[in-house]
C-alpha positions as CSV (number, residue, x, y, z in Angstrom):
1,M,-32.3,28.0,56.4
2,M,-33.5,26.1,59.2
3,A,-37.1,26.3,58.7
4,Q,-36.6,24.1,55.4
5,A,-35.2,21.6,57.2
6,Q,-38.0,21.0,60.0
7,S,-41.0,19.2,59.7
8,V,-44.3,20.3,61.0
9,A,-44.0,18.0,63.9
10,D,-40.4,19.7,64.4
11,R,-42.2,23.1,64.5
12,L,-44.6,22.1,66.9
13,R,-42.2,20.3,69.4
14,G,-40.0,23.1,69.0
15,L,-42.4,25.5,70.5
16,G,-41.3,27.3,73.5
17,G,-43.0,27.9,76.9
18,G,-44.6,30.9,78.4
19,K,-45.8,33.7,76.2
20,S,-45.4,34.1,72.5
21,K,-42.9,36.5,71.1
22,G,-43.9,40.0,70.0
23,A,-47.0,42.5,70.6
24,V,-48.8,39.8,72.7
25,E,-46.7,41.3,75.5
26,T,-48.0,44.7,75.1
27,S,-50.9,44.2,74.1
28,S,-52.5,45.9,77.0
29,L,-50.5,49.0,77.1
30,T,-51.3,50.0,73.1
31,P,-54.7,50.1,71.2
32,P,-54.8,47.4,68.3
33,V,-54.8,48.2,64.9
34,L,-57.3,45.9,63.8
35,A,-60.4,45.1,66.6
36,L,-63.2,42.4,65.8
37,R,-66.0,42.5,68.2
38,D,-69.1,40.4,67.7
39,L,-68.3,40.1,64.1
40,V,-71.3,38.6,61.9
41,V,-71.5,38.1,58.5
42,E,-75.0,36.2,57.3
43,I,-76.0,35.2,53.2
44,P,-79.6,35.2,53.0
45,T,-80.9,32.3,51.1
46,R,-84.3,30.5,49.5
47,H,-83.4,28.3,52.6
48,G,-83.0,30.9,55.1
49,V,-80.2,32.8,56.5
50,L,-76.5,31.7,56.6
51,R,-74.0,33.1,59.4
52,P,-70.4,32.0,57.9
53,V,-68.9,34.1,60.7
54,D,-70.9,34.0,64.0
55,G,-69.7,36.7,67.0
56,V,-66.5,36.7,66.5
57,S,-64.0,38.8,68.6
58,Y,-60.2,39.2,68.4
59,D,-57.7,42.1,68.2
60,I,-54.4,42.3,66.4
61,H,-51.5,44.6,67.5
62,A,-49.0,46.6,65.6
63,G,-45.8,44.2,65.3
64,E,-48.2,41.2,65.7
65,I,-49.1,38.0,63.5
66,L,-52.6,36.3,64.2
67,G,-53.2,33.1,62.8
68,V,-56.4,32.3,62.2
69,V,-56.6,28.5,61.5
70,G,-59.5,25.8,61.1
71,E,-61.0,23.6,58.5
72,S,-62.5,24.4,55.1
73,G,-65.6,26.2,55.7
74,A,-64.5,27.6,59.3
75,G,-65.1,31.1,58.5
76,K,-61.6,32.0,58.3
77,S,-61.4,33.7,54.7
78,M,-65.0,35.2,55.4
79,A,-64.0,37.1,58.3
80,G,-61.1,38.5,56.3
81,N,-63.3,39.5,53.4
82,A,-65.4,41.1,55.7
83,V,-62.8,43.4,57.0
84,I,-61.0,44.6,54.1
85,G,-64.5,44.7,52.6
86,L,-64.3,42.2,49.7
87,L,-67.6,40.1,50.4
88,D,-69.2,39.0,47.6
89,R,-73.2,39.9,48.0
90,P,-75.4,39.1,48.7
91,A,-73.2,38.2,51.8
92,R,-73.0,41.6,54.3
93,V,-71.5,42.2,57.7
94,A,-75.1,41.8,59.7
95,S,-74.0,43.0,63.3
96,G,-70.6,43.2,65.1
97,R,-67.6,46.2,64.9
98,I,-64.8,46.3,63.0
99,R,-62.4,49.1,64.0
100,L,-59.4,50.0,62.5
101,N,-56.8,51.9,64.3
102,G,-60.1,52.9,66.4
103,E,-62.5,54.0,63.8
104,R,-65.5,52.0,62.8
105,I,-65.2,50.3,59.4
106,E,-68.1,48.1,58.6
107,G,-70.7,49.1,56.7
108,V,-68.6,51.9,55.1
109,S,-69.7,52.8,51.3
110,P,-67.5,51.3,48.4
111,K,-66.6,55.1,48.3
112,K,-64.9,55.8,51.5
113,M,-63.7,52.2,51.5
114,R,-61.5,52.4,48.4
115,P,-59.3,54.4,49.5
116,L,-58.5,52.8,52.6
117,R,-57.5,49.6,50.5
118,G,-54.4,49.4,50.0
119,K,-53.3,52.6,52.2
120,K,-54.4,51.3,55.5
121,I,-55.4,47.4,54.5
122,A,-53.7,45.4,51.9
123,M,-54.3,41.3,51.3
124,V,-52.3,38.6,49.7
125,F,-54.4,35.8,48.4
126,Q,-53.4,32.3,47.8
127,D,-52.5,32.3,44.2
128,P,-50.5,35.2,42.7
129,L,-51.8,35.0,39.1
130,T,-55.1,36.0,40.2
131,S,-53.8,39.3,41.7
132,L,-51.6,39.9,39.0
133,N,-52.2,41.7,35.2
134,P,-50.9,39.0,32.8
135,L,-51.2,42.0,30.3
136,L,-48.8,44.7,32.6
137,P,-45.5,44.4,33.9
138,I,-44.5,44.0,37.2
139,G,-43.1,47.5,37.6
140,D,-46.1,49.4,36.3
141,Q,-48.7,47.3,38.4
142,L,-46.6,48.5,41.4
143,S,-46.7,52.1,40.3
144,E,-50.2,52.4,39.7
145,T,-50.9,51.1,43.2
146,I,-48.6,53.6,44.6
147,L,-49.7,56.7,42.7
148,A,-53.4,55.9,43.9
149,H,-52.0,55.5,47.4
150,L,-49.3,58.5,47.8
151,P,-48.6,62.1,46.3
152,V,-45.9,61.3,44.2
153,S,-44.5,62.0,41.1
154,K,-44.2,58.8,38.3
155,R,-40.4,58.6,38.5
156,E,-40.8,58.5,42.5
157,A,-43.1,56.0,42.0
158,R,-40.7,53.9,40.2
159,A,-38.2,54.1,42.6
160,R,-40.6,52.9,45.1
161,A,-41.6,49.9,43.1
162,L,-37.9,49.1,42.9
163,A,-36.9,49.6,46.2
164,A,-40.3,47.5,47.3
165,L,-39.3,44.5,44.8
166,E,-35.8,45.0,46.4
167,E,-37.5,44.5,50.1
168,V,-39.0,41.1,49.4
169,G,-36.0,39.5,47.6
170,I,-36.5,39.7,44.4
171,P,-33.0,39.2,42.4
172,A,-32.0,41.7,40.0
173,A,-35.1,44.0,40.8
174,A,-34.5,46.9,38.4
175,E,-34.4,44.2,35.5
176,R,-37.1,42.8,36.8
177,L,-39.1,45.8,36.8
178,D,-40.3,45.3,32.9
179,S,-41.1,41.7,33.2
180,Y,-44.7,39.8,33.3
181,P,-46.1,37.8,35.6
182,H,-45.4,35.0,33.7
183,E,-41.5,35.3,33.6
184,F,-41.9,34.6,37.4
185,S,-41.9,31.1,39.1
186,G,-44.5,30.6,41.9
187,G,-42.5,31.8,44.5
188,M,-41.4,34.8,43.1
189,R,-44.7,35.6,41.6
190,Q,-45.6,35.3,45.4
191,R,-43.2,37.8,46.6
192,V,-44.5,40.6,44.0
193,V,-47.5,40.0,45.1
194,I,-46.5,40.7,48.5
195,A,-44.5,43.7,47.6
196,L,-47.7,44.9,45.5
197,A,-49.3,44.7,49.3
198,L,-46.5,46.6,51.0
199,C,-45.9,49.3,48.7
200,A,-48.3,52.0,50.0
201,E,-47.6,51.1,53.6
202,P,-50.4,49.7,55.0
203,D,-50.8,49.5,58.8
204,L,-52.6,46.2,58.8
205,L,-51.8,43.0,56.5
206,I,-54.5,39.9,55.8
207,A,-52.5,37.1,54.1
208,D,-55.2,34.6,53.5
209,E,-53.2,31.0,52.6
210,P,-50.3,32.9,51.1
211,T,-48.3,29.6,51.1
212,T,-50.9,26.9,49.9
213,A,-49.7,26.4,46.8
214,L,-45.7,26.5,47.4
215,D,-43.2,23.8,48.2
216,V,-41.8,23.3,51.2
217,S,-38.5,25.2,50.9
218,V,-40.4,28.5,49.5
219,Q,-43.1,28.2,51.9
220,A,-40.2,28.7,54.5
221,Q,-38.8,32.0,52.5
222,I,-42.4,33.3,52.3
223,I,-43.0,32.9,56.5
224,A,-39.7,34.1,57.2
225,L,-40.3,37.5,54.6
226,L,-43.7,38.1,56.3
227,K,-42.1,37.8,59.9
228,R,-39.2,40.1,58.9
229,L,-41.6,42.6,57.6
230,C,-44.1,42.5,60.5
231,R,-41.1,43.0,62.7
232,E,-39.6,46.0,60.8
233,R,-42.7,47.9,59.8
234,G,-44.3,47.6,62.6
235,M,-47.6,46.2,60.8
236,A,-50.0,44.0,62.4
237,V,-50.8,40.5,60.0
238,M,-54.0,38.5,59.8
239,L,-52.6,35.1,58.5
240,V,-55.1,32.7,57.2
241,T,-54.3,29.1,57.2
242,H,-55.6,25.8,57.9
243,D,-51.4,24.5,58.3
244,M,-50.9,24.0,62.2
245,G,-47.0,24.4,60.8
246,V,-47.5,27.4,59.4
247,I,-49.1,28.9,62.7
248,A,-46.6,27.2,65.0
249,E,-43.8,29.1,62.7
250,A,-45.1,32.2,62.0
251,A,-47.9,33.0,64.9
252,D,-47.5,34.8,67.7
253,R,-51.0,34.4,68.9
254,V,-53.4,31.9,67.0
255,A,-57.2,32.0,66.3
256,V,-59.0,28.7,66.1
257,M,-62.3,29.0,64.0
258,Y,-65.0,26.2,63.7
259,A,-68.5,26.5,62.0
260,G,-68.0,30.4,62.1
261,R,-67.1,30.9,65.7
262,L,-64.0,31.3,67.7
263,A,-63.2,28.1,69.1
264,E,-60.1,29.1,70.9
265,L,-57.7,32.1,70.9
266,G,-54.3,32.5,72.8
267,P,-50.5,32.7,72.5
268,V,-49.5,30.1,69.8
269,A,-46.7,28.6,72.5
270,E,-49.6,28.0,74.8
271,V,-52.6,26.8,72.7
272,L,-50.3,24.3,70.5
273,R,-48.5,23.1,73.9
274,A,-51.6,22.5,75.6
275,P,-54.8,23.3,73.4
276,R,-58.2,23.4,75.7
277,H,-60.8,22.9,73.0
278,P,-61.1,19.3,71.7
279,Y,-61.4,20.5,68.4
280,T,-57.5,22.4,68.4
281,H,-56.6,19.0,70.5
282,G,-57.9,17.0,66.9
283,L,-56.1,19.4,64.9
284,M,-52.8,18.9,66.7
285,G,-53.8,15.2,66.6
286,A,-53.8,15.1,62.8
287,T,-50.5,16.4,62.4
288,P,-48.0,13.9,61.1
289,L,-45.4,12.6,63.6
290,A,-42.5,11.4,61.6
291,A,-40.2,11.0,64.6
292,K,-42.8,8.8,66.3
293,G,-43.3,6.4,63.4
294,Q,-47.0,6.6,63.2
295,A,-48.6,3.8,61.5
296,R,-52.0,5.8,60.8
297,L,-52.7,9.7,60.6
298,N,-55.0,10.7,63.6
299,Q,-58.1,12.1,62.2
300,I,-61.2,14.2,63.7
301,P,-64.4,11.8,63.0
302,G,-66.7,13.4,60.3
303,A,-67.1,16.6,58.5
304,M,-67.7,20.3,59.5
305,P,-71.3,21.1,59.0
306,R,-73.1,22.8,55.9
307,L,-73.9,26.4,57.2
308,D,-77.5,25.5,56.6
309,A,-77.5,22.4,59.2
310,L,-75.8,23.5,61.8
311,P,-76.3,21.2,65.4
312,Q,-78.1,22.8,68.4
313,G,-76.0,24.0,70.9
314,C,-72.1,23.5,69.9
315,A,-71.7,22.9,66.5
316,F,-68.5,20.7,67.2
317,H,-70.5,18.1,69.7
318,P,-71.3,15.4,66.9
319,R,-67.6,15.3,66.5
320,C,-66.5,15.7,69.9
321,P,-65.3,12.7,72.0
322,K,-65.7,14.8,75.2
323,A,-69.3,16.1,74.2
324,G,-71.8,15.6,77.3
325,P,-75.6,16.3,77.2
326,A,-75.1,20.1,77.6
327,C,-73.2,20.5,74.6
328,S,-76.3,19.5,72.3
329,F,-78.2,22.2,74.0
330,S,-76.6,25.4,74.5
331,A,-73.5,26.8,72.9
332,P,-70.4,27.4,75.0
333,T,-69.5,30.8,75.8
334,P,-65.7,31.7,76.2
335,M,-63.8,30.7,79.4
336,R,-60.5,32.2,80.3
337,M,-58.0,30.0,80.4
338,S,-55.2,32.3,81.1
339,A,-55.0,36.1,81.3
340,D,-54.1,36.0,77.4
341,H,-56.0,32.2,76.4
342,S,-59.9,31.2,76.1
343,A,-61.5,28.3,74.7
344,S,-65.3,28.2,74.0
345,C,-66.2,24.6,75.3
346,H,-68.6,23.1,78.1
347,F,-65.9,20.6,79.3
348,P,-62.6,22.3,78.6
349,M,-59.4,19.8,78.5
350,M,-56.8,20.2,81.5
351,P,-53.1,20.1,80.4
352,E,-51.3,17.5,81.3
353,P,-49.4,17.3,84.6
354,E,-45.7,17.9,83.8
355,A,-43.1,15.4,84.8
356,A,-41.1,15.9,88.7
357,P,-37.4,16.4,87.9
358,L,-35.4,13.6,88.6
């Protein structure tokens, strides 16, 4: 597989110009599967109210992969947990809108949310062992999920479980139905978890760091699997990751988050080729470029601020090389860089001019 041999830098350099492929180009013609509008998640504490997600808005369309990227603590996973209704108390959706196929689902009771999970929204977590019951064969776990969401018999549910394992590339799937999770490798367990998430045919898949614990070759296989299933099923995918190489390889559009807010949003080729927000530029600069023989890896100075100690104004300004006086007084609002590309920055970076042809 070509992706196995490519370094992260190769993938970033290989991005084509223009709009990214997929559902981005038809977004104005079809309603989104998922629509977030000014989503705010709050956590009340003794020291005040924390906002791990603060005013985030984006759409994901059918057949599209939106990559959500940022450092640890940026609010990526918290936004995904808010969508599927898995926020740990006392965290809660304080304001904003979450629409799934046009219907609002924020604030829905656990009883009403339960049938949506698995059937309409599914989630793949980083560690497959935490998603699988070690005491049950995987065939039973798949069948149980299918029976919970689809009006089928036990025999048909087992047939669907077998088909799901075959679809995600489990070899000798019929023989592995009665195997236990510990009898699979890490990559095969992740495939089982993906099959478990997709067996009830959801409209939206939230993949939270699905490749972090895997080696490079298995990571490439999982990315290729997600891309294929997304295109074939017309499914919307929210791909949460901290790896810009995964974004370059898998996503159609990218949402860059910092300190709970959206820093930049746009087509992956456009954002990664010419990032407009200094934070996105810093993430790109921290990507190893083996071909250039770098002596030292570039890095963003400082660290992500704590939620109880966010600086006034733009949260990134203490680490930003382009910060000016306005950055420490007022939070930036999204500025449109192109038709599908926006950045929340007082002083957005300008793309470097292309060399004139000889």
